Z-matrix of the N, CA and C atoms (Angstrom, degrees):
N
C 1 1.438
C 2 1.519 1 108.21
N 3 1.303 2 115.42 1 131.93
C 4 1.455 3 121.12 2 -178.06
C 5 1.517 4 108.73 3 -109.22
N 6 1.346 5 115.73 4 127.86
C 7 1.458 6 120.54 5 -179.57
C 8 1.524 7 110.42 6 -100.94
N 9 1.300 8 115.18 7 133.05
C 10 1.459 9 119.57 8 177.04
C 11 1.514 10 109.42 9 -87.49
N 12 1.312 11 116.58 10 167.90
C 13 1.465 12 121.48 11 178.14
C 14 1.530 13 110.15 12 -60.66
N 15 1.315 14 117.30 13 -38.48
C 16 1.461 15 120.83 14 179.83
C 17 1.528 16 110.72 15 -65.23
N 18 1.329 17 117.12 16 -40.96
C 19 1.465 18 121.24 17 179.25
C 20 1.524 19 110.18 18 -65.27
N 21 1.323 20 116.43 19 -42.53
C 22 1.469 21 119.98 20 178.10
C 23 1.523 22 111.22 21 -62.81
N 24 1.323 23 116.62 22 -40.14
C 25 1.468 24 120.41 23 178.96
C 26 1.519 25 110.58 24 -61.98
N 27 1.317 26 116.83 25 -44.34
C 28 1.465 27 121.24 26 179.20
C 29 1.530 28 110.15 27 -62.69
N 30 1.321 29 117.48 28 -43.22
C 31 1.466 30 120.99 29 179.24
C 32 1.526 31 111.28 30 -62.43
N 33 1.323 32 117.39 31 -42.87
C 34 1.462 33 121.03 32 178.59
C 35 1.523 34 110.33 33 -62.75
N 36 1.316 35 117.22 34 -42.49
C 37 1.466 36 120.72 35 178.85
C 38 1.519 37 111.64 36 -64.56
N 39 1.322 38 116.81 37 -40.38
C 40 1.460 39 120.31 38 179.53
C 41 1.527 40 111.29 39 -65.80
N 42 1.313 41 116.75 40 -41.55
C 43 1.460 42 120.21 41 178.66
C 44 1.526 43 109.30 42 -64.27
N 45 1.327 44 117.15 43 -40.81
C 46 1.462 45 121.22 44 179.12
C 47 1.516 46 112.62 45 -66.33
N 48 1.320 47 117.76 46 -23.16
C 49 1.467 48 121.26 47 -178.95
C 50 1.520 49 112.74 48 -94.02
N 51 1.310 50 116.56 49 -1.55
C 52 1.469 51 119.46 50 -179.04
C 53 1.525 52 109.06 51 -61.14
N 54 1.319 53 117.22 52 137.24
C 55 1.469 54 118.94 53 -179.53
C 56 1.524 55 111.18 54 -63.78
N 57 1.326 56 115.00 55 141.09
C 58 1.451 57 119.74 56 177.59
C 59 1.511 58 109.32 57 -78.25
N 60 1.327 59 114.62 58 151.17
C 61 1.456 60 118.72 59 175.84
C 62 1.522 61 108.28 60 -71.05
N 63 1.321 62 117.52 61 142.66
C 64 1.464 63 118.58 62 177.68
C 65 1.528 64 109.48 63 -65.48
N 66 1.339 65 116.63 64 150.55
C 67 1.466 66 118.43 65 179.55
C 68 1.523 67 111.29 66 -62.92
N 69 1.322 68 115.25 67 148.51
C 70 1.465 69 120.64 68 178.95
C 71 1.529 70 109.26 69 -69.26
N 72 1.322 71 117.95 70 160.71
C 73 1.470 72 119.94 71 176.24
C 74 1.528 73 111.63 72 -55.83
N 75 1.325 74 117.35 73 -36.49
C 76 1.464 75 120.42 74 178.54
C 77 1.526 76 110.38 75 -64.36
N 78 1.335 77 117.28 76 -44.26
C 79 1.459 78 120.66 77 178.73
C 80 1.525 79 111.26 78 -65.39
N 81 1.327 80 117.55 79 -36.81
C 82 1.463 81 121.33 80 177.49
C 83 1.524 82 110.33 81 -64.81
N 84 1.327 83 117.02 82 -43.80
C 85 1.463 84 121.74 83 178.29
C 86 1.526 85 110.17 84 -60.98
N 87 1.328 86 116.55 85 -46.93
C 88 1.467 87 121.43 86 -177.77
C 89 1.535 88 110.13 87 -62.18
N 90 1.322 89 117.61 88 -43.70
C 91 1.466 90 121.41 89 179.22
C 92 1.528 91 110.86 90 -62.33
N 93 1.328 92 116.65 91 -40.39
C 94 1.470 93 120.17 92 178.57
C 95 1.526 94 110.55 93 -65.48
N 96 1.322 95 117.05 94 -38.82
C 97 1.461 96 121.16 95 178.48
C 98 1.527 97 110.57 96 -67.80
N 99 1.322 98 117.22 97 -42.44
C 100 1.469 99 120.68 98 177.51
C 101 1.529 100 111.65 99 -60.30
N 102 1.319 101 116.52 100 -34.60
C 103 1.464 102 120.53 101 179.87
C 104 1.533 103 111.70 102 -65.62
N 105 1.326 104 117.45 103 -19.36
C 106 1.464 105 122.00 104 179.83
C 107 1.527 106 112.66 105 -89.91
N 108 1.333 107 117.07 106 -3.46
C 109 1.463 108 121.07 107 -174.99
C 110 1.528 109 110.65 108 -55.96
N 111 1.323 110 114.33 109 133.24
C 112 1.461 111 120.74 110 -179.77
C 113 1.514 112 113.50 111 91.84
N 114 1.308 113 118.18 112 -4.67
C 115 1.456 114 121.47 113 -178.55
C 116 1.530 115 110.96 114 -104.89
N 117 1.320 116 114.98 115 157.13
C 118 1.462 117 121.73 116 176.68
C 119 1.518 118 108.50 117 -125.57
N 120 1.330 119 115.84 118 149.15
C 121 1.457 120 121.11 119 -177.89
C 122 1.516 121 109.29 120 -136.23
N 123 1.319 122 116.13 121 130.42
C 124 1.453 123 121.64 122 178.59
C 125 1.513 124 110.89 123 -100.52
N 126 1.323 125 115.50 124 157.81
C 127 1.453 126 119.21 125 179.41
C 128 1.512 127 111.28 126 -163.66
N 129 1.303 128 114.68 127 -177.77
C 130 1.460 129 122.12 128 178.10
C 131 1.523 130 108.13 129 -137.10
N 132 1.311 131 115.81 130 166.24
C 133 1.459 132 121.08 131 178.10
C 134 1.531 133 108.51 132 -73.65
N 135 1.315 134 115.83 133 127.14
C 136 1.463 135 120.67 134 176.51
C 137 1.521 136 110.55 135 -91.20
N 138 1.327 137 116.29 136 -36.21
C 139 1.458 138 120.51 137 -179.18
C 140 1.521 139 107.96 138 -158.95
N 141 1.294 140 117.25 139 138.23
C 142 1.465 141 122.01 140 179.09
C 143 1.519 142 109.11 141 -136.07
N 144 1.324 143 116.55 142 157.74
C 145 1.469 144 119.59 143 176.23
C 146 1.532 145 110.21 144 -60.22
N 147 1.299 146 116.42 145 150.48
C 148 1.465 147 121.33 146 179.99
C 149 1.528 148 110.00 147 -54.57
N 150 1.319 149 116.29 148 129.84
C 151 1.453 150 122.04 149 177.50
C 152 1.518 151 115.18 150 82.86
N 153 1.312 152 118.79 151 -7.47
C 154 1.470 153 121.42 152 -179.78
C 155 1.523 154 109.31 153 -87.15
N 156 1.320 155 116.63 154 111.67
C 157 1.462 156 121.46 155 -178.99
C 158 1.533 157 111.71 156 -112.87
N 159 1.317 158 117.41 157 17.47
C 160 1.463 159 122.06 158 -177.55
C 161 1.521 160 112.27 159 -53.02
N 162 1.332 161 117.17 160 -45.77
C 163 1.459 162 121.17 161 -176.59
C 164 1.528 163 112.60 162 -106.84
N 165 1.320 164 118.12 163 -0.74
C 166 1.468 165 121.63 164 -174.48
C 167 1.526 166 111.22 165 -62.87
N 168 1.315 167 115.46 166 135.50
C 169 1.467 168 123.39 167 176.02
C 170 1.527 169 112.97 168 55.90
N 171 1.307 170 117.66 169 33.39
C 172 1.465 171 122.22 170 177.65
C 173 1.520 172 109.33 171 -127.34
N 174 1.322 173 115.28 172 147.18
C 175 1.465 174 120.00 173 175.87
C 176 1.528 175 108.84 174 -70.45
N 177 1.305 176 116.95 175 131.50
C 178 1.462 177 122.80 176 178.08
C 179 1.527 178 108.05 177 -113.24
N 180 1.335 179 116.62 178 125.49
C 181 1.463 180 120.69 179 -178.67
C 182 1.523 181 108.88 180 -137.55
N 183 1.339 182 115.24 181 130.50
C 184 1.464 183 120.17 182 172.65
C 185 1.524 184 108.06 183 -113.35
N 186 1.322 185 116.02 184 137.16
C 187 1.465 186 122.62 185 178.30
C 188 1.526 187 107.56 186 -115.63
N 189 1.316 188 116.81 187 123.24
C 190 1.471 189 120.07 188 176.42
C 191 1.525 190 105.65 189 -89.07
N 192 1.335 191 115.89 190 104.09
C 193 1.465 192 121.67 191 -172.96
C 194 1.515 193 111.28 192 -132.98
N 195 1.319 194 112.81 193 175.42
C 196 1.463 195 121.10 194 174.48
C 197 1.522 196 111.80 195 47.05
N 198 1.314 197 115.63 196 59.19
C 199 1.458 198 121.00 197 -179.14
C 200 1.525 199 109.65 198 -87.81
N 201 1.317 200 115.84 199 114.01
C 202 1.454 201 123.07 200 176.98
C 203 1.519 202 107.35 201 -128.17
N 204 1.305 203 115.74 202 165.91
C 205 1.458 204 118.34 203 178.39
C 206 1.527 205 109.26 204 -63.57
N 207 1.306 206 116.27 205 121.29
C 208 1.453 207 121.41 206 178.28
C 209 1.513 208 115.04 207 86.60
N 210 1.336 209 118.65 208 -2.94
C 211 1.466 210 120.25 209 -179.61
C 212 1.524 211 110.72 210 -152.66
N 213 1.312 212 115.59 211 131.95
C 214 1.459 213 122.41 212 173.33
C 215 1.516 214 106.75 213 -131.22
N 216 1.316 215 116.40 214 122.83
C 217 1.467 216 120.75 215 -179.77
C 218 1.527 217 108.06 216 -98.65
N 219 1.342 218 115.57 217 132.80
C 220 1.461 219 121.54 218 -177.43
C 221 1.524 220 108.75 219 -127.70
N 222 1.341 221 118.05 220 92.51
C 223 1.462 222 119.76 221 174.12
C 224 1.529 223 109.93 222 -62.88
N 225 1.314 224 115.73 223 142.61
C 226 1.466 225 122.14 224 179.66
C 227 1.516 226 107.82 225 -125.55
N 228 1.324 227 116.15 226 117.18
C 229 1.464 228 121.61 227 -177.66
C 230 1.525 229 109.87 228 -102.57
N 231 1.316 230 114.69 229 135.58
C 232 1.466 231 122.02 230 176.60
C 233 1.523 232 105.89 231 -120.67
N 234 1.341 233 115.72 232 102.95
C 235 1.459 234 118.79 233 -173.89
C 236 1.514 235 108.90 234 61.13
N 237 1.323 236 117.19 235 -127.49
C 238 1.466 237 121.67 236 178.62
C 239 1.527 238 112.47 237 -88.56
N 240 1.318 239 118.10 238 -5.49
C 241 1.458 240 122.68 239 -179.76
C 242 1.519 241 109.62 240 -78.91
N 243 1.313 242 116.18 241 111.88
C 244 1.467 243 122.09 242 -177.96
C 245 1.527 244 111.43 243 -113.01
N 246 1.319 245 117.25 244 29.24
C 247 1.463 246 121.57 245 -173.07
C 248 1.514 247 114.95 246 -88.18
N 249 1.322 248 118.49 247 -4.57
C 250 1.466 249 120.16 248 -175.14
C 251 1.530 250 111.25 249 -100.98
N 252 1.329 251 116.34 250 135.86
C 253 1.467 252 121.53 251 171.49
C 254 1.511 253 108.04 252 -139.89
């Protein structure tokens, strides 16, 4: 079978118009997380195991920072304790 330049052009255009696959749930999650980069969010404990007072009555803050390809660092502060990332 011999392909002409016109046939090749049509094939290239058709391939270029092929619908893209939708992003995977993992890619959707990552994109949503990247969109939060530079923002901080505060919260409180909604429910904890019986007797666990680690986060009780303390300010909880997560910072979505240091966004690089393949890595997003999210420091998590509990009151004045800033040791978690």
